[in-house]
N, C-alpha and C positions, 0 to 999 in steps of 0.2 A: 504494500500500500504506500501511498504518498505520505511524506512526512508533514506536509502542511507548512513548512518553513517559508517565510517571505523571502523575496530576492534582495530586499534592503533591510537595514536595521539602523539603529541610532548609536552614536558614540558621544560620550560627554567627557571632556577633559577638564578636571578641576584646575583652577587658576595656577597653582604652583606647578602642575604637571606641564603646563604650556610654557614654562620659563626654564626648562632644562632639568628640572628635578625628576629623578626616576620615581615612578609611582606604581603601586600594585594595581592589578586589574580585578574588577568584579564584573561578572556576567550575570545579568538577571534574565531568566527565562520565565515567560508567562504561560498561563493556561490556554485552553482551547478558545477559539473564536475571538482572540484578542490581537490578531495580526494588524499590521499597518493599514492594510486594505479595508479593514472594518472599523477600527477605532482611532486611526491616525496616531498622534503622539500623546494621547491621553495616558497610556500606561507609563510612559517616560516622565511625564509632567506631574502626575497625581499620586504616584506611589511613595514619594519621598526619597528615592534613590539619589536624585541630583543634589539635594541638600546634604544628605549623608556623605556623598562623595566630596563635596566642597569642604565640609567640616573635618574630614578624616584623610585628607590627601597627604 
């Protein structure tokens, strides 16, 4: 069967990571029917991962 993965995803770089600092990576996978084609960037913006990334870079 098909995996259902989208062809595109989102990447967020915390401020310090864009200034040459090496930073760990965190990958957030979501559940069914939450692909970009269906909900756009809602998962990325509403789950709190962006704020956590910025505070813990």
